[in-house]
C-alpha positions in Angstrom: -44.0 189.5 47.4 -46.6 189.4 44.5 -48.9 191.9 46.3 -46.5 194.5 47.7 -43.5 194.3 45.3 -45.3 194.1 42.0 -48.7 195.8 42.7 -48.8 198.0 45.8 -45.5 199.8 45.1 -47.0 201.2 41.9 -49.6 203.0 44.0 -47.0 205.5 45.1 -47.6 209.2 45.4 -44.8 210.6 43.2 -42.3 208.2 44.8 -43.7 208.1 48.3 -45.5 205.3 49.9 -47.5 204.5 53.0 -51.2 204.7 54.1 -51.4 208.5 53.8 -49.8 208.4 50.3 -52.8 206.2 49.3 -55.2 208.5 51.0 -53.6 211.6 49.3 -54.0 209.9 45.9 -57.7 209.4 46.6 -58.2 213.0 47.9 -56.4 214.4 44.9 -58.7 212.7 42.5 -62.0 213.0 44.4 -63.1 215.7 46.8 -63.2 213.5 49.9 -61.1 215.6 52.2 -62.9 216.8 55.3 -61.4 220.3 54.9 -62.9 222.2 51.9 -59.7 224.0 50.7 -59.6 222.6 47.1 -58.8 225.1 44.4 -59.2 224.6 40.6 -55.6 225.9 40.2 -54.2 223.0 42.1 -55.0 220.7 39.2 -52.6 222.7 37.1 -49.6 221.5 39.2 -47.2 219.3 37.2 -47.4 216.4 39.8 -51.2 216.5 39.9 -51.9 214.6 36.7 -54.0 211.5 37.2 -56.4 211.0 34.4 -55.7 208.6 31.6 -58.2 207.6 28.8 -59.7 204.2 29.1 -63.0 202.3 28.8 -63.6 202.3 32.5 -64.0 206.1 32.8 -67.8 206.0 33.4 -67.5 203.6 36.2 -64.8 205.7 37.9 -66.8 208.9 37.5 -69.8 207.2 39.2 -67.8 206.0 42.2 -66.1 209.4 42.4 -69.5 211.2 42.6 -70.7 208.8 45.3 -67.6 209.4 47.4 -67.9 213.2 47.0 -71.6 213.2 47.9 -71.5 210.8 50.9 -70.2 212.3 54.2 -70.4 208.8 55.7 -68.0 207.4 53.0 -65.6 210.3 53.6 -65.6 209.7 57.4 -65.1 206.0 56.9 -62.2 206.6 54.5 -60.6 209.0 57.0 -61.0 206.6 60.0 -59.6 203.7 58.0 -56.6 205.9 57.0 -55.7 207.0 60.5 -56.2 203.5 61.7 -53.6 202.2 59.3 -51.4 205.1 60.2 -51.7 204.3 63.9 -50.8 200.7 63.2 -47.7 201.7 61.3 -46.6 204.0 64.2 -47.3 201.1 66.5 -44.9 199.0 64.4 -42.3 201.6 65.1 -42.5 200.4 68.7 -42.9 196.7 68.3 -40.4 196.1 65.4 -37.3 197.4 67.3 -38.4 195.4 70.4 -39.0 192.0 68.7 -36.0 192.4 66.3 -33.4 193.3 68.9 -34.7 190.9 71.5 -34.7 188.0 69.0 -31.2 188.8 67.9 -29.8 189.1 71.4 -31.4 185.8 72.4 -28.3 184.2 71.1 -26.7 184.9 74.5 -29.5 183.3 76.5 -26.9 181.2 78.4 -26.4 184.3 80.5 -30.0 184.4 81.6 -33.2 186.2 80.6 -32.2 189.3 82.7 -29.0 189.8 80.7 -30.8 189.3 77.4 -33.4 192.0 78.3 -30.7 194.3 79.7 -28.6 194.1 76.5 -31.7 194.6 74.4 -32.7 197.7 76.2 -29.2 199.1 75.9 -29.1 198.5 72.1 -32.6 200.1 71.8 -31.5 203.2 73.6 -28.4 203.5 71.3 -30.5 202.9 68.2 -32.9 205.7 69.0 -30.1 208.0 70.0 -28.5 207.9 66.6 -31.7 208.7 64.7 -30.9 212.4 64.8 -28.0 211.8 62.3 -30.5 210.8 59.6 -31.5 207.7 57.8 -28.9 207.9 55.1 -26.0 208.2 57.5 -27.2 205.3 59.8 -28.1 203.2 56.7 -24.8 203.9 55.0 -22.9 202.8 58.2 -24.8 199.5 58.5 -25.7 198.8 54.8 -22.8 196.4 54.1 -24.0 194.3 57.1 -27.3 193.5 55.3 -25.4 191.8 52.4 -23.3 189.8 54.9 -26.5 188.9 56.7 -28.2 187.6 53.5 -25.1 185.6 52.7 -25.0 184.1 56.2 -28.6 183.0 56.3 -28.7 181.7 52.8 -25.4 179.8 53.3 -26.6 178.3 56.6 -29.9 177.4 55.0 -28.2 175.5 52.2 -26.0 173.8 54.7 -29.0 172.6 56.8 -30.9 171.6 53.7 -28.3 169.3 52.3 -27.0 168.0 55.6 -30.3 167.2 57.4 -33.3 166.6 54.9 -33.5 168.0 51.4 -36.9 166.4 51.1 -38.6 169.4 52.8 -38.6 171.0 49.4 -41.7 168.9 48.7 -43.5 171.4 50.9 -43.8 173.6 47.8 -46.6 171.3 46.6 -49.9 172.9 47.6 -51.4 169.6 48.5 -49.3 169.6 51.7 -51.2 172.7 52.8 -54.5 170.8 52.7 -53.0 167.8 54.4 -51.5 170.1 57.1 -54.9 171.5 58.1 -56.6 168.1 57.8 -54.0 166.7 60.2 -53.8 169.5 62.7 -57.3 171.1 62.6 -57.7 174.1 65.0 -54.0 173.9 66.0 -53.0 174.4 62.4 -55.2 177.5 62.1 -53.8 178.9 65.3 -50.2 178.3 64.1 -50.9 180.7 61.2 -50.3 183.5 63.6 -46.7 182.5 64.0 -46.2 181.6 60.3 -47.4 185.1 59.4 -44.3 186.6 61.2 -42.2 185.2 58.3 -43.7 187.8 55.9 -43.7 190.9 58.2 -41.7 193.9 57.0 -43.3 194.4 53.7 -45.5 197.2 55.1 -42.3 199.0 56.2 -40.9 198.6 52.7 -43.9 200.4 51.3 -43.8 203.2 54.0 -40.0 203.7 53.2 -40.6 203.9 49.5 -39.5 207.6 49.5 -35.9 206.5 50.2 -35.6 204.4 47.0 -37.3 203.9 43.7 -39.7 201.2 42.7 -37.4 199.4 40.3 -34.6 199.2 42.9 -36.9 197.6 45.5 -38.3 195.2 43.0 -34.9 194.0 41.8 -33.3 193.8 45.2 -36.3 192.0 46.8 -36.8 189.5 44.0 -33.1 188.7 43.4 -31.6 189.0 46.9 -34.0 189.2 49.8 -36.7 186.7 48.8 -34.3 183.9 47.7 -32.2 184.3 50.9 -35.3 184.2 53.1 -36.7 181.1 51.3 -33.4 179.3 51.6 -33.1 180.2 55.3 -36.6 179.0 56.2 -36.2 175.7 54.1 -32.9 175.1 56.0 -34.6 175.6 59.4 -37.4 173.2 58.3 -34.8 170.6 57.3 -33.1 171.0 60.7 -36.4 170.6 62.6 -37.1 167.4 60.7 -34.1 165.9 62.5 -34.3 167.8 65.8 -38.1 168.5 66.4 -37.5 169.4 70.0 -35.4 172.5 69.1 -38.4 174.4 67.8 -38.1 177.2 70.4 -34.7 178.4 69.2 -34.4 177.0 65.8 -32.3 179.8 64.3 -29.4 179.7 66.7 -29.5 176.0 67.2 -29.3 175.3 63.5 -26.1 177.4 63.1 -22.8 175.4 62.8 -20.7 176.0 66.0 -17.8 177.9 64.3 -20.3 180.4 62.9 -22.3 181.0 66.0 -20.7 184.2 67.3 -20.1 185.8 63.9 -23.7 185.1 63.1 -24.8 186.6 66.4 -22.9 189.9 65.7 -24.3 190.1 62.2 -27.8 189.3 63.5 -27.7 192.2 66.0 -26.5 194.6 63.3 -29.3 193.3 60.9 -31.8 193.8 63.7 -30.7 197.4 64.0 -31.2 197.9 60.2 -34.7 196.3 60.4 -35.6 198.6 63.3 -34.2 201.6 61.5 -36.4 200.9 58.5 -39.5 200.8 60.6 -38.6 203.9 62.7 -37.9 206.0 59.6 -41.2 204.7 58.1 -43.0 205.9 61.3 -41.3 209.3 61.0 -42.3 209.6 57.3 -45.9 208.7 57.9 -46.2 211.1 60.8 -44.7 213.8 58.7 -47.4 213.1 56.1 -50.2 213.1 58.5 -48.9 216.3 60.2 -48.9 218.3 57.0 -52.4 217.1 56.2 -53.7 218.4 59.5 -54.1 215.0 61.2 -51.4 215.1 63.9 -50.4 217.5 66.6 -47.6 219.9 65.5 -44.1 218.6 66.3 -40.7 219.6 65.1 -39.8 217.9 61.8 -36.1 217.9 60.9 -35.1 217.1 57.3 -31.9 215.1 57.7 -31.0 214.8 54.0 -30.7 217.5 51.3 -30.9 214.9 48.6 -33.9 212.9 49.8 -36.7 215.2 51.1 -38.6 212.2 52.5 -35.9 211.5 55.1 -37.0 213.2 58.3 -36.4 213.0 62.0 -38.9 214.0 64.7 -37.2 214.4 68.1 -40.4 214.3 70.2 -41.8 211.2 68.4 -38.4 209.5 68.5 -38.2 209.9 72.3 -41.7 208.5 72.8 -41.0 205.6 70.5 -37.8 204.8 72.5 -39.6 204.9 75.8 -42.4 202.7 74.5 -40.0 200.2 73.0 -38.0 199.9 76.2 -41.1 199.5 78.3 -42.5 196.8 75.9 -39.2 194.9 75.9 -38.8 195.1 79.7 -42.4 194.1 80.4 -42.8 191.2 77.9 -39.2 189.9 78.0 -39.9 187.2 75.4 -40.4 187.4 71.6 -43.5 185.1 71.8 -45.7 187.7 73.5 -44.4 190.6 71.5 -44.9 188.5 68.3 -48.6 188.1 69.2 -48.9 191.9 69.3 -46.7 192.4 66.2 -48.8 190.1 64.1 -52.0 191.9 64.7 -50.5 195.3 63.8 -48.9 194.1 60.6 -51.9 192.1 59.2 -54.2 195.0 60.0 -52.1 197.4 57.9 -52.1 194.8 55.1 -55.9 194.6 55.2 -56.3 198.4 55.1 -53.8 198.6 52.3 -55.8 196.1 50.3 -59.0 198.1 50.7 -57.4 201.4 49.8 -55.6 200.0 46.8 -58.9 198.4 45.6 -60.5 201.9 45.7 -57.5 203.3 43.8 -57.9 200.6 41.1 -61.6 201.5 40.7 -61.4 205.3 40.7 -57.9 206.3 39.6 -56.2 203.4 37.7 -59.6 202.4 36.2 -58.5 198.7 36.1 -60.7 196.0 34.6 -63.4 194.9 37.1 -62.3 191.3 36.8 -58.7 192.0 37.7 -59.9 194.1 40.7 -62.2 191.2 41.8 -59.3 188.8 41.5 -57.0 191.0 43.5 -59.6 191.8 46.2 -60.9 188.3 46.7 -57.5 186.6 46.4 -55.5 188.7 48.9 -58.3 189.8 51.2 -59.4 186.2 51.8 -55.8 185.2 52.7 -55.3 188.2 55.0 -58.6 187.6 56.7 -57.6 184.1 57.6 -54.3 185.4 59.0 -56.1 188.2 60.9 -58.5 185.7 62.5 -55.5 183.6 63.6 -53.6 186.5 65.2 -56.7 187.8 66.9 -57.0 184.4 68.6 -54.1 185.4 70.8 -55.6 188.8 71.7 -55.3 188.3 75.5 -51.7 186.9 75.2 -50.2 190.3 74.1 -52.3 190.9 71.0 -54.2 193.7 72.7 -51.1 196.0 72.7 -51.2 197.3 69.1 -54.9 197.9 69.4 -54.3 199.9 72.5 -51.6 201.9 70.7 -53.8 202.4 67.7 -56.8 203.5 69.7 -54.8 206.1 71.6 -53.2 207.5 68.5 -56.5 207.4 66.5 -58.2 209.4 69.3 -55.4 212.0 69.2 -55.4 212.3 65.5 -59.2 212.4 65.2 -59.6 215.1 67.9 -56.8 217.2 66.4 -58.3 217.0 62.9 -61.7 217.8 64.3 -60.5 220.9 66.0 -58.5 221.8 62.9 -61.5 221.5 60.7 -63.7 223.5 63.1 -61.3 226.4 63.2 -61.1 226.4 59.4 -64.9 226.3 59.0 -65.2 229.2 61.5 -62.9 231.4 59.5 -64.6 230.3 56.3 -68.0 231.2 57.6 -66.9 234.5 59.1 -64.9 235.9 56.2 -64.7 239.7 55.8 -67.5 240.9 53.5 -66.9 243.0 50.4 -69.0 245.8 51.9 -66.7 246.1 54.8 -63.7 246.4 52.5 -65.4 249.1 50.5 -66.1 251.1 53.6 -62.6 250.5 54.8 -61.2 251.9 51.6 -63.1 255.1 52.0 -62.5 255.5 55.7 -60.2 258.5 56.3 -59.3 257.5 59.8 -57.4 254.4 58.6 -53.7 255.3 58.1 -51.5 253.6 55.6 -47.9 253.2 56.7 -44.9 252.3 54.5 -44.0 248.7 54.1 -45.5 245.3 53.5 -47.7 243.6 56.1 -48.0 239.8 56.0 -51.2 238.3 57.6 -51.2 234.6 57.9 -54.4 232.6 57.6 -55.4 229.0 56.6 -58.1 230.4 54.4 -57.4 230.0 50.7 -60.2 232.3 49.7 -61.5 235.6 51.2 -60.2 237.7 54.0 -60.0 236.1 57.5 -62.0 237.6 60.4 -58.8 238.4 62.3 -58.3 241.3 59.8 -61.3 243.1 61.3 -60.1 242.6 64.8 -56.7 243.9 63.8 -58.1 247.1 62.2 -60.4 247.8 65.1 -57.5 247.7 67.6 -54.8 249.3 65.4 -56.4 251.7 62.8 -53.3 251.6 60.6 -52.3 249.1 58.0 -49.3 248.8 55.7 -49.2 250.3 52.2 -49.4 246.7 50.9 -51.1 243.9 52.7 -50.5 240.2 51.7 -52.8 237.6 53.2 -50.7 234.4 53.2 -52.1 230.9 53.3 -49.7 228.0 53.9 -51.6 225.3 52.1 -50.7 221.6 52.2 -51.6 219.9 48.9 -52.5 216.2 48.9 -49.3 215.6 47.0 -45.8 214.5 48.0 -44.0 217.4 46.3 -44.8 220.7 44.7 -42.3 222.2 42.2 -40.6 225.3 43.4 -41.7 227.3 40.4 -45.3 226.4 41.2 -45.1 227.2 44.9 -46.8 230.6 45.0 -50.3 231.5 43.7 -51.3 235.2 43.7 -54.4 237.3 43.2 -55.3 240.8 44.0 -58.3 241.5 46.1 -60.9 244.2 45.5 -60.9 247.2 45.7 -57.7 247.2 43.7 -56.6 250.6 44.9 -56.4 249.3 48.4 -53.5 247.1 47.4 -54.4 243.9 49.3 -53.1 240.6 47.8 -53.8 237.0 48.4 -50.9 234.6 48.4 -51.4 230.8 48.6 -48.1 229.0 49.3 -48.5 225.4 48.3 -46.4 222.7 49.8 -46.5 218.9 49.5 -46.4 216.7 52.6 -42.7 215.9 51.9 -41.6 219.5 51.0 -39.3 221.2 53.4 -40.7 224.4 55.0 -38.1 227.2 54.8 -37.2 229.4 57.7 -39.5 232.5 58.0 -37.0 235.0 56.6 -36.1 232.8 53.6 -39.8 232.1 52.9 -40.7 235.8 53.1 -37.9 236.8 50.8 -39.1 234.4 48.2 -42.7 235.5 48.7 -41.8 239.2 48.1 -39.7 238.4 45.0 -42.7 236.5 43.5 -45.1 239.3 44.5 -43.0 241.9 42.7 -43.1 239.8 39.5 -46.9 239.3 39.9 -47.3 243.1 40.2 -45.1 243.7 37.2 -47.2 241.3 35.0 -50.5 242.8 36.4 -49.3 246.2 35.4 -48.4 245.0 31.9 -51.8 243.5 31.5 -53.6 246.7 32.6 -51.3 248.8 30.3 -52.0 246.5 27.4 -55.7 246.6 27.8 -55.8 250.4 28.1 -57.2 252.1 24.9 -54.8 254.0 22.6 -51.6 252.1 23.6 -50.9 251.1 20.0 -48.5 248.2 19.4 -47.8 245.9 22.4 -44.3 244.8 23.2 -43.4 241.2 23.2 -43.4 241.1 27.0 -46.9 242.7 27.1 -48.3 240.1 24.6 -46.8 237.3 26.7 -48.3 238.8 29.9 -51.7 239.2 28.4 -51.7 235.5 27.4 -51.2 234.4 30.9 -54.0 232.0 32.3 -57.0 234.0 33.4 -59.4 231.9 35.4 -62.5 233.6 36.7 -62.4 234.9 40.2 -64.5 237.1 42.5 -61.4 238.8 43.8 -59.3 239.6 40.8 -59.3 239.0 37.1 -55.8 237.5 37.3 -54.5 234.4 39.1 -50.9 233.5 38.4 -48.2 231.2 39.6 -44.7 231.5 38.3 -41.0 231.5 39.2 -39.6 234.9 40.1 -36.1 233.8 39.3 -37.0 232.8 35.7 -39.2 235.9 35.1 -36.9 238.6 36.5 -34.3 238.2 33.8 -36.8 239.1 31.1 -38.5 241.9 33.0 -35.8 244.2 34.1 -36.8 246.8 31.6 -40.5 246.8 32.3 -42.4 249.9 33.4 -43.2 249.5 37.1 -45.6 251.8 39.0 -44.1 254.2 41.4 -45.8 252.7 44.4 -44.1 249.4 43.7 -40.7 251.1 44.0 -41.8 252.5 47.4 -42.4 249.0 48.6 -39.0 247.8 47.5 -37.4 250.6 49.5 -39.4 249.7 52.6 -38.4 247.3 55.3 -40.3 244.5 53.5 -40.9 241.3 55.4 -39.2 242.6 58.5 -42.2 245.0 59.2 -44.8 242.6 60.5 -47.0 242.9 63.6 -46.6 240.4 66.4 -49.9 238.8 65.5 -48.5 237.8 62.1 -45.3 236.4 63.7 -47.4 234.3 66.0 -49.5 233.0 63.1 -46.3 231.9 61.4 -45.1 230.0 64.5 -48.5 228.3 64.7 -48.7 227.4 61.0 
């Protein structure tokens, strides 16, 4: 609770958590991304602010430079990130299996086959309702969670007072030392089972986008943690009197009149626990997808209020098949628990490492507090990790197999993605070619706006030359559009589009970088293009005002012209103006501006509907 609830939750990326949220924070502060698409204008985004004055700035700058100059460090950071991501996705398989199978074990009197069959049926139903969205499924079962906490805390208090209240002496740390002295190696091995009592916190961090930090801190500290402690103390008191009932302590310790009501509530609570991990897997896959680290799949945003709530049909189907296979193959929670423990403790160790780096580089925390955090938590997690790895051959190999497979897929996909980007970057169209093209009389200009999609954020992609050589005609206005994913959870709508005009200016070729965070919803093509055209018209208006204001002999400038001239003017090889703004807010103040006649021609053209098939294909790919 101390680590995740009061420390890790604050390392969120504008309200979103998970391994990739930590990685995006690091990438945003230091240039450690393997794809070189950083732009100075990205730091002007409102959600991009990180720096805060402190005495540890020099140390942070030193570590930052070492990270940026070391390819080995960048590759290690990337591999560790996708390893943690793969483990969380593996949790999306193991959590539903162990949670449902454990809850349904209350009907073991019907035999193991019946328990497995009912568990598989519940799993299929659970994954089938995911398409309705996390908020709808959670709202339907949320009251059950409060009932569940009331049940387990009440039953825990009952067992505590009825059987042996003396177990509360276990809070004395001396009993930990005596436990290991008395049991030796067996005590160390038992830590693997004890660790299962604290699983789920990694899912809480991955699901952070659904709630805020304060809500989680209050609910966990005041409701969840006391209920769990009471339940475990009650089971310990029961085992003091019935030590032979250790295999099924939970259901055996329930008073007979409450057995079946508790069984029903336990199954519903298992569904909620599984739902949290599944939605966390969806969220982290969505993050990795937008950062170019996962094969493209369909992402459905299930909530208009919470952009982080997504549903991925293909992944949902694969998780369902894997969970059903694991449940049918292992049949007992003991073997699944061995696998589950390795996955969870691995994620915790990776989170500790990434958070330490964030403390050093971004938070600029005191080195003594960082050392206390790292040594304290990493030593505890290392002991737990060694214990769960002891049962590697008894089912513990499963999450490592899942992680290895997913890591291979993600690494290969990112490698190909990077190679394609570097090819386009190294084969950009030269300025000499554009100068020759502008003076070539055989190139026809047709009315309308042509949109050419590319991942390059600077320069003209090589596909443009191929297009001109096969079709010696281009539109009156050409917009090279880049869909850029920022290492940021959300980008404000008014900061979405970044425009510049490429040289030669009379050729009317524009660069548009559409910036999206990894939790931003991508609009449908028609809606996106309409917004792009509106923002392009505003950019052209302001560009025209700037040029008119700089022309000699214009006399007094209007208020609108003065405002336009004062727009940010970073240096660029393409155009003297780089601007990002909201067309809706600007259009109200620019209706009476002087607009060049060629802009009016564009507005009368077919606009975004007039695109070549190549551009449409690029949209579908990107």
